[in-house]
C-alpha positions in Angstrom: -66.2 46.2 -25.9 -65.3 49.9 -26.8 -63.4 50.7 -23.8 -61.1 48.8 -21.5 -57.9 49.1 -19.3 -55.0 47.8 -21.4 -53.8 44.8 -20.0 -52.9 42.4 -22.8 -49.6 41.6 -23.8 -49.8 43.4 -27.2 -50.5 46.5 -25.1 -47.5 46.5 -23.4 -45.7 46.1 -26.5 -47.5 48.8 -28.2 -46.8 51.5 -25.7 -43.1 50.1 -25.3 -43.8 49.3 -21.6 -42.7 46.5 -19.2 -45.1 44.4 -17.2 -43.1 44.4 -14.0 -41.1 47.8 -14.0 -41.9 51.2 -14.3 -39.3 53.5 -15.9 -38.3 57.0 -15.3 -39.1 58.4 -19.0 -42.7 57.3 -18.3 -43.0 60.4 -15.7 -41.7 62.7 -18.3 -43.6 64.6 -20.8 -46.0 62.1 -23.0 -47.6 64.4 -25.0 -46.6 67.7 -27.1 -49.5 70.0 -26.2 -51.3 69.7 -29.5 -55.0 70.2 -29.8 -57.0 67.4 -28.3 -54.2 66.3 -25.7 -53.7 67.0 -22.4 -51.4 66.2 -19.5 -50.9 67.3 -15.8 -48.7 66.4 -12.8 -50.2 66.1 -9.4 -49.0 66.2 -5.9 -50.5 66.2 -2.3 -49.2 66.0 1.1 -50.9 65.5 4.8 -48.2 67.4 6.8 -47.5 66.7 10.4 -48.8 70.1 11.4 -52.3 69.4 10.0 -51.9 71.0 6.8 -52.8 69.6 3.6 -51.6 70.6 0.4 -52.4 70.0 -3.4 -50.2 71.1 -6.2 -51.2 70.5 -9.9 -49.0 71.3 -12.8 -51.3 71.2 -16.0 -50.6 72.4 -19.7 -54.2 73.1 -20.3 -57.6 73.5 -18.2 -59.8 70.1 -18.6 -62.7 71.6 -19.9 -60.9 73.3 -22.9 -58.6 70.4 -23.9 -59.5 71.1 -27.8 -57.0 74.1 -28.1 -53.0 74.2 -27.6 -51.0 75.0 -24.6 -52.9 77.0 -22.0 -50.9 76.3 -18.8 -52.4 76.3 -15.3 -51.0 76.2 -12.1 -53.4 75.1 -9.2 -52.2 75.3 -5.6 -54.2 74.6 -2.5 -53.8 74.7 1.1 -55.8 73.7 4.1 -54.4 74.8 7.5 -55.3 73.2 10.5 -57.8 75.9 11.6 -59.8 75.1 8.5 -59.0 77.8 6.5 -58.5 77.1 3.1 -56.0 78.9 0.7 -57.4 77.8 -3.0 -55.7 79.5 -6.0 -55.3 78.9 -10.0 -53.2 81.0 -12.1 -52.7 80.7 -15.7 -49.5 81.4 -17.6 -48.4 82.1 -21.1 -47.6 79.1 -23.1 -44.1 80.1 -23.9 -43.7 80.0 -20.0 -44.4 76.4 -19.9 -41.7 73.4 -20.5 -41.9 69.8 -19.9 -39.1 67.4 -20.7 -39.3 63.8 -22.1 -37.1 61.2 -20.5 -37.5 62.3 -17.0 -39.8 65.0 -14.7 -38.9 68.4 -15.4 -41.7 70.5 -15.7 -41.6 74.3 -15.4 -44.2 77.3 -15.4 -42.1 80.6 -15.4 -41.1 82.2 -13.1 -39.9 80.0 -10.6 -42.9 77.1 -10.5 -41.1 73.9 -10.8 -42.0 70.0 -10.5 -38.7 68.1 -10.9 -37.9 64.3 -10.3 -35.1 62.1 -10.5 -35.2 58.4 -10.9 -38.6 58.0 -10.1 -37.8 58.7 -6.3 -36.8 62.1 -5.5 -38.9 65.1 -6.3 -38.8 68.9 -5.9 -42.2 70.8 -5.6 -41.8 74.6 -6.0 -45.2 76.8 -6.7 -46.3 80.0 -5.8 -50.0 81.3 -6.5 -51.4 84.0 -4.9 -50.4 84.5 -1.1 -49.3 81.0 -1.2 -45.7 79.4 -1.7 -44.9 75.7 -1.5 -41.3 74.4 -1.4 -41.3 70.9 -0.5 -39.7 67.4 -1.5 -40.9 64.1 -2.0 -38.7 60.8 -1.4 -40.6 57.6 -2.5 -41.5 55.2 0.3 -43.5 52.9 -1.9 -42.1 51.8 -5.5 -44.0 53.5 -8.8 -47.0 51.6 -9.7 -49.5 51.7 -12.8 -52.8 49.9 -13.3 -51.4 47.3 -16.0 -50.3 49.8 -18.8 -51.9 52.6 -17.3 -53.9 53.2 -20.3 -57.5 53.0 -20.4 -58.7 52.9 -24.5 -61.6 54.2 -25.9 -63.5 54.0 -29.4 -64.2 51.5 -32.1 -60.3 50.8 -32.7 -59.2 51.7 -29.3 -57.2 54.6 -30.4 -58.6 57.4 -27.9 -56.5 57.2 -24.6 -56.5 58.2 -20.9 -53.6 57.1 -19.1 -52.4 57.2 -15.3 -49.3 56.6 -13.7 -48.8 57.1 -9.7 -45.3 57.5 -9.8 -45.1 57.8 -5.9 -47.8 55.9 -4.3 -46.5 57.0 -0.9 -43.5 59.3 0.0 -41.8 61.1 2.9 -42.4 64.9 2.2 -39.9 67.6 3.8 -39.9 71.4 3.2 -42.3 74.4 3.8 -45.1 76.6 2.9 -46.0 80.0 3.2 -49.5 81.5 3.5 -49.9 85.3 3.7 -46.2 85.7 4.7 -46.1 83.1 7.5 -43.7 80.4 6.7 -44.1 77.0 8.2 -41.2 74.3 8.3 -43.0 70.9 8.0 -42.5 67.1 7.3 -45.7 64.6 6.5 -46.5 61.8 3.8 -47.4 62.7 0.3 -48.3 61.3 -3.2 -47.4 62.0 -6.8 -49.0 60.8 -10.0 -49.2 62.2 -13.8 -52.2 61.8 -16.3 -52.3 62.5 -20.1 -54.4 61.7 -23.0 -55.2 62.3 -26.6 -59.3 62.8 -26.5 -61.2 65.4 -24.3 -62.2 63.9 -21.1 -65.7 65.3 -21.5 -66.2 62.8 -24.4 -65.1 59.6 -22.5 -65.6 60.1 -18.7 -68.7 60.8 -16.9 -67.7 60.9 -13.7 -65.0 59.4 -11.1 -64.0 58.9 -7.7 -60.3 58.7 -6.7 -58.5 58.6 -3.5 -55.5 57.9 -2.1 -54.2 57.4 1.5 -52.2 55.7 4.1 -53.0 54.3 7.5 -50.8 52.1 9.6 -48.6 49.9 7.7 -51.0 50.1 4.3 -50.8 52.6 1.4 -53.9 52.6 -0.9 -54.9 54.3 -4.3 -58.4 53.6 -5.4 -60.5 54.8 -8.5 -63.8 54.2 -10.0 -64.1 55.7 -13.3 -67.6 55.8 -15.1 -67.3 56.2 -18.7 -70.0 58.5 -20.8 -73.3 57.2 -22.2 -71.6 56.8 -25.6 -69.7 53.9 -23.8 -72.9 52.5 -22.0 -71.9 54.1 -18.6 -69.2 51.4 -18.5 -67.2 51.1 -15.1 -63.5 50.9 -14.7 -62.2 50.1 -11.3 -58.8 50.7 -10.3 -57.1 49.5 -6.9 -53.9 49.5 -5.2 -53.0 48.2 -1.9 -49.7 47.9 -0.3 -48.4 46.9 3.2 -44.9 47.9 4.6 -44.0 49.1 1.1 -44.9 45.9 -0.8 -48.1 45.4 -3.1 -50.5 42.7 -2.0 -53.6 43.6 -4.1 -54.2 45.2 -7.4 -56.4 42.8 -9.4 -59.6 45.3 -10.3 -61.7 41.6 -11.1 -61.4 41.2 -7.3 -62.7 44.6 -6.2 -66.4 45.9 -5.5 -67.2 49.4 -5.1 -70.0 51.2 -3.0 -71.4 54.6 -2.5 -73.3 55.5 0.8 -74.9 58.2 2.2 -75.6 60.0 -1.2 -76.9 63.5 -0.9 -77.1 66.4 -3.7 -74.2 69.1 -3.3 -76.5 72.4 -3.2 -73.5 74.4 -5.0 -72.6 72.0 -8.0 -75.9 70.0 -8.3 -73.9 66.8 -7.9 -74.6 63.6 -6.3 -72.0 63.1 -3.7 -71.6 59.9 -1.6 -70.8 60.6 2.1 -69.0 57.5 2.1 -67.2 55.4 -0.5 -66.0 51.7 0.2 -63.8 49.4 -1.7 -63.9 45.8 -1.0 -61.0 43.6 -2.3 -61.5 39.9 -2.0 -58.2 37.8 -2.5 -58.8 34.1 -1.5 -59.5 33.9 2.4 -58.4 37.5 2.9 -60.6 40.3 2.5 -59.6 44.1 2.6 -62.3 46.8 3.4 -61.2 50.0 2.4 -63.5 53.1 3.4 -63.6 56.6 2.8 -65.7 58.7 5.2 -66.2 62.3 4.2 -65.8 64.8 7.2 -65.7 68.0 5.1 -65.4 69.7 1.8 -61.7 71.1 0.7 -63.1 72.3 -2.9 -66.6 72.6 -4.4 -66.2 74.1 -8.0 -67.9 74.1 -11.3 -65.4 73.0 -13.9 -66.0 76.5 -15.5 -65.2 78.7 -12.6 -61.8 79.6 -13.8 -62.9 80.4 -17.4 -63.0 83.7 -18.8 -66.7 85.1 -18.7 -67.2 84.4 -22.8 -66.1 80.8 -22.2 -68.6 80.2 -19.2 -71.2 81.8 -21.5 -70.4 79.2 -24.1 -70.4 76.4 -21.9 -73.8 77.1 -20.3 -75.2 77.3 -24.0 -73.5 73.8 -24.5 -75.4 72.9 -21.0 -72.1 71.7 -19.8 -71.9 72.0 -16.0 -69.2 69.7 -15.0 -67.6 70.1 -11.3 -64.7 68.9 -9.4 -65.2 68.2 -5.5 -62.3 67.3 -3.2 -63.0 66.1 0.6 -61.0 65.5 3.9 -62.1 62.5 6.1 -61.2 59.5 7.4 -59.8 56.4 5.5 -60.3 52.9 7.3 -58.6 49.8 6.3 -59.7 46.8 7.7 -58.2 43.1 7.1 -60.5 40.2 7.6 -59.3 36.5 7.2 -61.9 33.7 6.9 -64.4 36.2 7.7 -62.9 37.3 11.1 -61.4 40.8 11.9 -57.3 40.4 12.0 -56.5 44.0 11.7 -57.8 47.7 11.4 -56.3 51.0 10.9 -57.5 54.4 10.3 -55.9 57.8 9.4 -56.8 60.9 7.4 -57.1 61.3 3.8 -58.1 63.5 0.8 -60.2 62.3 -2.3 -62.2 63.6 -5.0 -65.1 63.3 -7.0 -64.8 64.7 -10.6 -67.9 65.1 -12.9 -67.5 65.7 -16.4 -71.0 64.4 -17.6 -74.6 65.2 -16.2 -75.7 63.3 -13.0 -77.3 60.2 -13.9 -81.0 60.1 -12.7 -80.6 57.0 -10.8 -78.0 58.5 -8.4 -79.1 62.0 -7.9 -79.8 62.7 -4.2 -80.6 59.0 -3.2 -78.8 56.2 -1.7 -76.7 54.0 -4.3 -74.6 51.0 -4.3 -72.8 50.0 -7.5 -71.0 46.5 -7.7 -67.7 46.1 -9.4 -67.2 46.2 -13.2 -67.1 42.5 -14.4 -64.0 41.0 -15.1 -64.4 41.2 -19.1 -64.6 45.1 -18.5 -60.9 45.6 -17.4 -59.7 42.8 -19.4 
């Protein structure tokens, strides 16, 4: 199999990782910014005043990973009244730094993403008329899907890696939009991604979501590889209850898309409902993300200079990024009987690097989970 999630004992040894523990150095810089590599630190929060905040520190644009450092800061604030402020700024490479050993990422002047012991983080970011100064304290411990490395290529030397450093945490601080400051608390999340091969070469699309409802925390993703890798599917899933992980075996997962439509701005097929069903003996957990509105609908070339956009069109690249807000519902069944159901607001996304597959465009679709041999 040319692609897989690295779960074997020699994979842990290869990457210097422990099977049952995540260490602080894993959330430090994992690349050096050279051509072909990329890295980003992501944070989102659902705030008690109804606002939603997303901040991403990136060492280069995802559609231009072949070059050297080209840092970007992305800040999105969705206000309770539905107003959205969405900003992307670029800074010179000399104004970027990311330490190894722990989380300390800086984009001068004044933008910092710092962490201590995989527990306490501070995110300070300014873009356009938006300022964010928030702390995140972990309530659920750091987790990764096995080694967190997805391997591609004949000798599996092409890597895309993912570390959910804070699956769920408590948020405190403030955000400011157009000069109006809001002091807030809420619930947040932080993860970290990196790799050594352009995502356009290995990933066709992915759904990713995280959320909290009642006593549950969930992280769920369904990644579809490019045609080169037979559109193989890599499911990733973590469910915790009261801060303790109760399920993370992708072989027990099925994934469904429902109410699929074609987004008129990006031309991509979008599922109005995505559902993850996790079966573990007598217990079945059904996790449903039900879209209510769009937060972002952007072609990936939208932030590029005109000459790069022209080159992308010539290359027939039409990647897109969509972010949604809606309702997360988690239902627990035991022996076929519903024993618990909770719901809350959530944010999730659809990332498309490749072209829409004809059988999915604009029509309802259901995809079963990848078989166990695809993730082992």
